[in-house]
N, C-alpha and C positions, 0 to 999 in steps of 0.2 A: 771834866769828870764824864758829862755827855760819850765825849771822844774814847774816852778809857772802858767805858760801860760797851761801847760798841766795839771795840776792837776785842774785848775779852767775851763778846756776845758772839762775834763771826768765829773765832777761836776756838767756842766749844761747840759750835754749830760743827764745825768742819770735823772735831776731832770724834763725834759720837754722827758718823754719815749717816748710817743704816737709819737711826731715830728721828735723825732730820728730812732725811728722805721720805720716811713712812708718815711723817706729822704733815711735810707741805704737800704730798699726795693727796692726803684725806683732805685737809684744809682746803687745796684748792679745786678737788671736785665737787665740795658741798657748795664752796663760794661761786664755781661757776653757775651749780644748779640755780644759784641765789637770784644771781645776776642776770641769768636769763628771766627767770621768771619776772624780775623784776621790771624788765626792759618791754615782755608782753605785757606786763598790768601797767605800766606807765603809757605805754602807747593806747591799751584802749580805755584808759584816764582821758585821754588826751581827745576824743570824738568831740566836735561840734565846741569846742574850746578855742577855737581861732575868731571870733568874733567879738568886736569892741562891746557889744549889750547884750554881751552873754547872760548875764545873771537877771537881765528886765524880760529876756525871750521866752515866751511860753508856747506850748502845742494844746490847740484844745480837742480833748478826746471825749469818743460817747460811753458813756456807762449807762443800762440799762436794769432796772429791779423789777423782778418779777415773782409770780409765788415759787416759782421752781429754783430759783435763784437770781444768778444778777450776770450779766453780760460786758464785757470790755471791747472795746473798736477803736482804732486809731483814727478812724475816719469819720465824718461829720455830713450834716444834710448839708447841700450843696446852697440854699440860701442862707445858712449859717452865717459866714462871714459878709456878707453884706449888712444883715441884721445888726451883728455885735458891734458894726462902723458905726451906724446910728446909735444904738441903746447904750453903749457903755463909752461915758465920757471921761473914764482914767485910761481910755487905751491911747498911746501916741499913733501906732501902726496894727492893722488887720490887713490880711492878705490869705487868700485863697490858693491854693495850690493843688494841679489834679495829676495824677501822674497816668502814664497811657505807652503802650508799645504801638511802634507805626511803622510804614515801611515811607522809607527818605531815597529819595532819585535825588543826584544831582549831575547838568551837564556840564560839558566843557566848554571853552570859547566857542566851538565849532556847532554847539547845540546837538551833540552828538552823547548818548547816555556813557556816564564816566561811574557812576556809583550806583547802585540799587541794595539796599541793606534795611534790614529792622532793626531800629533805635528804642532805644528806652528815651521817651519825651515827657516833655512837664508842660503844662500850661499854667502860666504863673500871670498874677498880677503885679503891677509895678511896684506896689507897696512891700512885695516880698523883697524888694533888692534895697528897701530902706530899713528892712530889718536887718537882715543881712549885708555886711558891708561888704559884698564882692569886689575882688578890684578889676573894675573895668578897664580896656588896654584900648576899646573904639567904641563910641558911641554914649547915650547920654543915660544914665540908668534910671533918672525919673521919667523919660519920655518915651525910651525905645519901643516899652511894651504897650502901648498906650491905645494903638491904631489896630486892626484887625488886621491880620495875613501878615504879622512882623513876625520877627524869632530874632532871640541872640542866641550864639554858640560860644560854648569854651575854644580857647584857645586850640587845641589841641583839635579838636574836633573839628575847627577854620581850616587848619592847616591841613586835614585829611580830607575836607572836600575840594578845598582851592586851592593845594598846594602853598599859599601863604597869606597867613590870617591877614596880614597888613591889606589885604586885597579883597576880603572878604565883602567888606560893607555894598550894598546895594546891590550884591549878587541873590540869586533866587536858589530856592530847593523847592521840591514839589515832595507834599508829606499825603500820605494814603492815596495816591492819586484821585485827589479831592479836591485839594488847594496850592496856588503856590504862595512859598511865604518869604519874603524878603529879607536879608540879612540886614539889619539895625543897630547892633552891637556884637561886642566881643569881649569876654570875661577870661580873667586868669583860671587856667585850669583849677577845679575845686579840689582840694586834698583828698587822700582817700578816706581819712581817718575822720568821716563825715559820713551823718545820717540821711543827707539829701545829696547825693551826688550826679549833681545836672551838669550836662554838657549840653542839651537842647532845651532852651525855654522859648517855647513859643506864647505869643499874649494870650492874655485871657479870654479877650475880646473874640479869639478866633476860636473858641469852644463852644459848640452848638448847644449843651446842655446847660449853658451859666445861668440862665433864667428859670431853671428848674425851680418849683415852688413846693414840692415834695417835702414836709419836714419828718415824716414817717419812714423815707427810704434813706439807709446809713451804706456808705460803698467805701473800701477800704481804700480806695484812692484819691477821695477827696480829703485832704488834709487842709486844717488851717491854723496860723500861726500870730499871735500877737504879742504887741512889744509894750510894756507898762510905761507912762508916764515914769518922770525922778521921783523918788519921794513915796510912789504906788508899792503899797505892798498887795501879795496876790491874794491876802484874804481880807481884803477891801472887795473883791471883785464877788463875796457869796452874798449879800445883799441884792445888789442889781442881777444876779443871776436868778435866783430865786422869781423874780419879777418878769425876767427876760424866759424862763422858762412857762411859767403860766401863760403868757403874751400870747406866743407862737407854739405850744406844744396844748393845741385845744381839744385834739380826738381823743376821746373816752376809749380806753383801751385797758387789758390787764395789766399792760407795760409801762412802767413808772419812769421815763426818761429823765437824763442826766448827764450834765457834760462838767468835766473835770480839765483843770490845767496844770500840765506836763510840765515841769522844769525842763529846758532845753538840755542840762547835763543829767536827767535821769532818761532819758530816750536810747542810747545806747546798753544802758544796762535792764532797762525795765522787762520783765517776763511777761506782763499782760499786753502790750501792744509792739506792735511791731516798727518799721520803719522802711521809706523807699529802695535805700541800700541794700535791704536783707541781711546786714551784720548784726548781731548782736549777741551780748554774753550776758550773762545773768551776775547777779551780785554775789551769788551763791557760788556760783564758780570763780569769781574773783576770791572770794574769800578759801574757798578751797585751795588753789594756787597757792594762797598768801602764806595757809598753813603748812602746806607742803614745804614750801621756802624756808620757813622758820624750824619745820622739822628735820631739813637738810641742812642746815646750820647747825641746830643744837646736836645731831648726832656726830658730827665732823669735831665742834668744840667737844665733846663729851669723849670722844676719840685721842684729842689732844689733851684732855686732862688725866685721863689714864695711864697713856704712854709717858707724861712728863711725871707723874708722882711716882710710876712704877722706876723710872730711871733717876729718880730722883736719891734712891740711894746707894747707885754706883757713884754719885757724885757727894756723898755725905762730907769724904775727908775734905774736899775742896773747902765745902760752907763749915766745917771744924776749923780749919787753916783760917779762913777768912775771921769769923768768929774770935779766936786768939789772938791775930794780927789787930783787932780793933774794929771789924766791920760792925755796924750795928743793925739791928732787922729789919729796919726801913730802907736802910743801903742794899742790903741784899735781894729785895723785894722787888726795889729799882731795878737791880740788875738784871733780874729774871725775867722782870715783864718787859724790858729791853730786849733780850733773847728773843721771847715771844713775839714781839713786835716787829722785829726784823724777820724773824720767819713767815709770820703774818704777810709782811710785806710780800716775801718772794713768793709767796702761796696766791695771794692776789695778782700779781705781774704772770703766772702762770694761768690763774684762772682767767684774764683778759685775753689771751692766746687761746686759749681752747673755747672762751666764749666767741672770739672772731670765726676759729672753724666750725662752732656748731650752730650760729646763727643763720649761715643761709638753709639748713637743712628745717631749724625752728621755723623758717619764714617760710618755707613752703609746706610745713605740715600746718601752721596758722590760716596759709593764705594772706598774709598781711605784709606789708612793707616795714619790716622793722629792724633799724639802724642800731649798730653803737657807736654813736659819734660823739664825744664829750663837746667840742665846740656848738653845736648845733642844742645839743640837751644838758644847758649845764646841771640840771638837776642828777643827771647819771655821775659826775665828780662826786655831788654832794653826798650821793647816796654810798659811792664805794670806800669813801672817806670816814663815814659814819659805818660802813660795813669793816674794813679795817679798826677802827677802834671798839667796836662793839667786841669782834672775835677776839682781838689782841686783850682786850681787858676779860671778857669772858672765860678764854681759855689759859689764861697767864695767872690771874689773881689767886685762883686755889693753889693750884702748884708750888707761888713763887710762896707763900703764905706757910703751906708745907715745908719747904725747903730752909726758909730762914728761922721756921724754928726748932729745929735739930737743936740737942743739948750738944755741944762742942764737944764735951769729953768723952762721950760715946761716938760721937760723928768721929774725933782726930783716930780713935782707937778701931774704926769700922765697927760699932756695935749696934748700927741702925740696922731694922731689919724691916721688911713689909709693911709690917704693923705700925710703927712709926712713920712710916711714909705715906698713909691715909689709906690705907687697907680697906676698911670698912666702907668709906666715901666710895674708893673705887668699886668696888663690887656693888656699889647702889647703883653709880651711874652706869655699870654693864649692863644692870637689868633695866634701866632705863633706855638707854641706849637699843636693845632689842625688843625692848615693848614697844617704841616705836618702828621699830623693822618690821616686827608683827601684824601690829595696825594695817600697816600699809600695805602688804602683802595679804592679808586678810581680803583688804579693802578691792584690793585689784584684782583679787579672785572672783569675787562677787559682780563688780562692775563685767567683765569677762563672761560670765554666766547672765548677767539680764540681758547681754548684747547678744550673746547667742539665743536666748530665749525670744529676743524680740525679732532676732531674723527667721527664724523657725514655725514662731506662733502662725496658725493659718488665720488669716484676715476675715474671710468670708468671702472672696471672690479672687479670681485667677490673675497674679499679677506677671506671670510668666510671657514671653515673647508680645507682648502689647505696645504698639507704637501709638502716640498722642500727637497727630499732625495737626498743626495750627492752619486753620480754613478762614479766608475772609467773610466778614458778616455784614458788607453790603446787598442789600436787595437783589443787585444783577449777578453777584457771586452764589446767591442764595438759588437761584432758578438752576445752576449745574450742579447743585448736591446729587439728586439722586442718578443722574447718568455719572457722574465721578464714582461715585460709590457701586453702581452695576459696571464699571470699568473693572474695578480694584477685583472687587469680588469674583471675577473672571482670571485673574491671576493664578497661575499654582502656586500651592502652599499658605492662601491668603484662606483662613477657616472662617471670620467673621468681620465685619464692619459696620463701626454705629457713631453715629452723629449727638455729639453729648456738649455740654457746658464743661464738663469736667470728669476727671474719673471719681469713681467710687470713694479712694480716698485721697485727699486733699489738705492744704494749709492757707486755702484761700476758700474757706466755705462763705454761705449764704444765707442766713438763718432769717425767716420770716413769720410775722405772726397770722393766725386763722384760725376760723372756727370749725368746732367739728360737731356732725351729728343734728346738725339744724339747730339745736337750742345751746350747746356746749361752749363757750370760748376759751378757748384752750387759755392756762394761764402761764405758758412756757412756748417757746418759739421752736419751728421746725427747721431743718437745715433742708434746703431746698435744693435738688438735681434736676435739671432740664437734659431729658434723653429721650431717645428714639425708642422704635419696638425693637431693633437688635442689641438693646442695651445690656438686657442680662444674659443675652445667650453670649455677648464677646465677654465679659466678664465674668461669666458662669456664677450668676447670683440664684441663689436657689427660692423660687415661688412655691410658699408655703398654702397659700389659701387663692382662690379665685383664677385670674388670667392677665394676661400681659397687656400692655397700652396698646389701642391700636393706632394704625400708622395713621399718621393725620398730617394733614396740607397747612392745618391754619398756625397761624399765630398766637392762637388763644388758647391756654389749657381747658381740657373738653373731661378730663378723667385723671383719678391719682393713684398709684402706688404709695402704700406705705411701707414703715419697718416693723419687726414686734417692740420694740421699745419704745414708739407713739403710742402703740395698742396699750401698754403694760401702764402707759400713765395715766391711761383712761381706766383703767381697771377691767381691759377685755383680754382674757388667757387664751380664749379661743379663737385663732386669725379668720376662722369661717365667718364669723360675728360678726365682724366687721366689713364684710363685703357688702356693698351697696349702701352702706353709710355715708352722709354727704359732706364734705369738705368747702368749707369757705374761704378762697384764697383770691387776695387781688381783685376782691370785688365777682369775683366767678364761682358759681358753685356748681359742682361736678361730684359723681358718684367713686366709692373707693372700687377699682374693680379687682384689684391685688394686692396682697401682702409679701415681703419678702424677707427670708430670715436676715436680722442682723449680720451687719458686717461695719468692720472699723471704718468709719469715715475721716478721721482722724488719726494721728500718731497715736503709738500704746500709751504714751501719757493719760491721754483723755479719755473718759467712757464713751461707749456708742451713742450719739445723739438719736433724736427722733427725726426720722428723715420724711420727707413727700417728694416722690418722683412726679415729674411731668413733662408733657409733651408741647413744646414750643419752636414753631421752625427759625423766630428771628433769634432766639438767644442761644443757637449752636455757635460753638467757639472752637471745638476742638472733632476732629475726626478720628477715633479708636481703632486698628487695624488690629485683630487677632491672627500670628501668622505660627506656621510651622516652625520651630525653633532652630531647626537644621537649616533653614534656605533663608534667616533674615537677612544678609546683606546682600542676596540677589533680588529678593523681593523689596527692599528697598530702595534699592536702586531702580527698578522698575515702576514703584508707585512714586518716585519724584519726576520720573520720563511722563507718566500719567498727568502726574498734577500740573506740572509745568505745562502742559497741552490745554489746559482748561484755565489757569489762572498763571500763565506768562508773564502780567505786568505785577504781579505780588511776589512776594520772596518765601521761600519754602522752611519752614524750619519745623521739628520734631523732638519729641523726648520719648523713652519707653518708662512705663509704668513702674517696675521693679527698681529701675534705676533712681525714680522720685521718691520710692517708699525708703531707700537706703539715705538718701537725703536728710529726711528727717531726723535721722538718730545720727548724725555728723558730730553734733555735740558732744553725748556720748562716744562715739568712737573717739573722737580726739583725748576726750578726758581719760576713758580707757589706755590709751597710747601715753600719755602723759603717766600715770600710774605705772605702768608697767616699766617705763623709762627709769623713773625715779626709785621705783622701789629696788630695780637693779643697781642704783646709784648706789641707795641706803647700805643694800646688803653688801657690795664691793665697800664702803668704807668703812662699816661693822667687821666684814672679815680682815682688813688690813690693822685694823685697831686690835681685835682679837690676836691677830698673830704676833704682832708686837707685845702685847702684854703677856702672854703664856712664852714669850721668848725671854722677856725679862724674870717672869715668873720660875721657869727653868733655871736661869742661872741663878738665881738667887736661893735655888735650892740644889743646886746642884753637888755640895758637899752630902745634904742629905740623904739624897738617892745613892750616893757613893756607899754610904755607910749602910745603908739597907740594903744595896746590892753584897757589900762582904758580907753583911748578915744573914744573905739567902734570899732575899727578894729578887723575882724574875723581871724580866723587862713588862711584861703583860700587868704584872701586880705595880710597879712603877706607874706606867701610861694611866693606869684606871685610878691610882692614886690623884694623879695632874688632873686627873679629865673630872673626877666627881665635883669638885667645888663649881667648876664652870657648869657642870648638866644642872646642877641645882638652881645657878642663878637662872638659866633659859630657861626651864620650866616656870620658875618664879615670875621672868617677864613673861611667858604665854598665860598664868593666870592674870596679870594686872591687863595685859590687851585686850584678852577677850571678851570682856564686857564691855571697853571703851570702843572696840571694834563694832560690835553687835548693838550700840546704840547710834554712832554713826551710819554703820549701813541700813539702818533701820530707817531713820530720817529721809539718807537716799531712795530707797524704796517707795517711801510712801507717795512720792512726787509722780507713781504711775500707778495710773487704773488697772494694769497688767503687769502683772511682776511675777519673781520667782517665790517660790517657798524657799523659805531661811532654813538652812540644814546645818550639822557640824561637820561636813566636808572641809570646806573655806578655812575652818579654825583648824581642823587636824592636819590638812596640806601645811599650813601656814608654822604650826607647830614641828612637822615634820622637817620643813625646809630651815627652820632655823636651828632644831639639833641636829640633822645632818651637817649644817654648816661647822657647828660647833665642835661635835665629836671629829672631822675630816681634820680642820684647822687646829685643835687640840692634841690630837692623837699624832699628826704626823710631826708638831714640833716636840711633845712629850717622848715619842719614840726614839727621836734623835739626841736627845739629852739622856734616856737611858741607856742607849749604847754607848755611852761614854764611857772610857776606864775611867774607874774608880781610884786607880794608884795616880791618874794626871789631877784629881780633885783632892786629894788627901798628902801628895806629899810632901806639902809645904806644912804639917801638923805635927 
């Protein structure tokens, strides 16, 4: 019986080639989008999941409460790991890890310098490799990093340094011109879907700040991981944690410290905390992609249902004859579902081809190594199987129910009309399909408008043609800062040079507690920026009151500049009133000498922070160079020559301020691109479905139009007649889509401290697009039907 149904299915699909092609194309496009989205989401959810004890691994993160709100930081105080190792008996392992950037030098067998490069490095406690089961190729993970001056390398790094990783053990590399590190281990390359992509692991015993005892200092580069003992739940740590906080956080401040235990699986998708890999995607973004995939699939299925029910009228005689010959309703449903499954399988095969073609572009766009490999990821095969069953059943069941329910007497006489073929349900589905399209188009337009707003909004400082050049921070290098600055300033086209810890806007901010005006202890923390006396000039920061910082040769802050937001929190509206007031910061008391106009120190999702600027020569990490935009290539080439003349042993690296700002919004840019792509896909699917549907409607109403034409109706009148019902449906779709889109857009925009004012224009444009598509599609097909010679339609009557 199955073989017969399959044979009939292929025969019917081949007989109605145009209908079959439209359905296959619509389904395959929708399924391609779903497969691509599934591959991406599956890859994102695979982060940090390759470890044997992944369910017992947690990262300790910092959480601070104060009167003005709360702060979250992935970093912890450096003494925390050792203290937890002593005080928490339910922990199997505790490990500290310190991320850093450092210069690596490697010599060849003859002692000549072979490699000089700036690399991401990690100081790692040996316990780290007891928590994370890395595959070690050479060396003993329990002993390799116990002694100072030792390092373990990933396989690809060992090959890059020494040519053959088998020869790495016993060789040495130089780190930061400061120490020689002996290679004592080689481990397999860490997969890219990992929050800690470690290639160079230096023994924690080599870290000079490892014995720091300050509990009030938190750095994002210092992380701590724990492994729970078998049978211990993370909730069991809450009691000991409270005693732990009271024991070690003894300093009385207005900030109440706390620590959270973050599950390993949560690190990649949590928006509050970052990670060393820099890769992160929020759960809301994954949910948004899932919804888009579902909408694509629903749109494609609606397309199929509409075309199938419309086309069912032309198959009414077939149904009538089958019923007269004894076929039951169940047999007919099975037959029509078989046809749908065959068509869905063909669409899936085509979708797999489309996926392979689109995957390289998608991987490049997401900058991820996403693969479509059924053997390596069996879950993909399960998804494809579920996709076929879901799409086949969802698309085929209702049309099968409609066609199997035809009255055999009417069907044999060809008396079945469009109304009998699910006309009302079909209209509802068209409305739903276009409502989905309109929602997506509207959201896309708003995202693009918000992105344009963020690109063009003044940030309160200059971002154009400013290079941020990394400078070495050791004491010997600092002695050359001023002469380097003088040499670069003498270059034609260089407008200003400033040494600083970072630019005005950064995603790596340091917040500190402070006291204001002698007696007032702030109940909030201030974003601290270490700058020199040319910082305001270089970044065009506007001074509202007071004066600039005095040039200093000291490593201690003596005076301060603050921003408007900090003063507002103390109720000071006139900037001049703040000049001369005292700030106690880091144990040093000094006067406020100036007030700068507010500038955005973070991305536009966040409000402006209270800011304190200080001068400390031992904290400079960057040299900001403001240039003539027309001469950037030549100037940068000259700066590199000058820089190498003073720091020949160091690695020259730089970034541009405007490029850094644009990277803040990579996630929004990506989502905007995705929405544009999938909006176009859904519009295309809707266009295909609408064209097919109007074709069947026109075919069914050929005799009606012929009679009207004989009775004097003009072609424009006939076209208007066919257009009216579709225009009404699209108008209803807009009425339904607008409130849904409004709610979604408002929720998305609420994540930005600075956002556009929502207007009617995105909704109006979406309506115009949907109406235009409908009018063009329907009018084209209606005009063709209306021009048919009425004699051809009526000669058999």
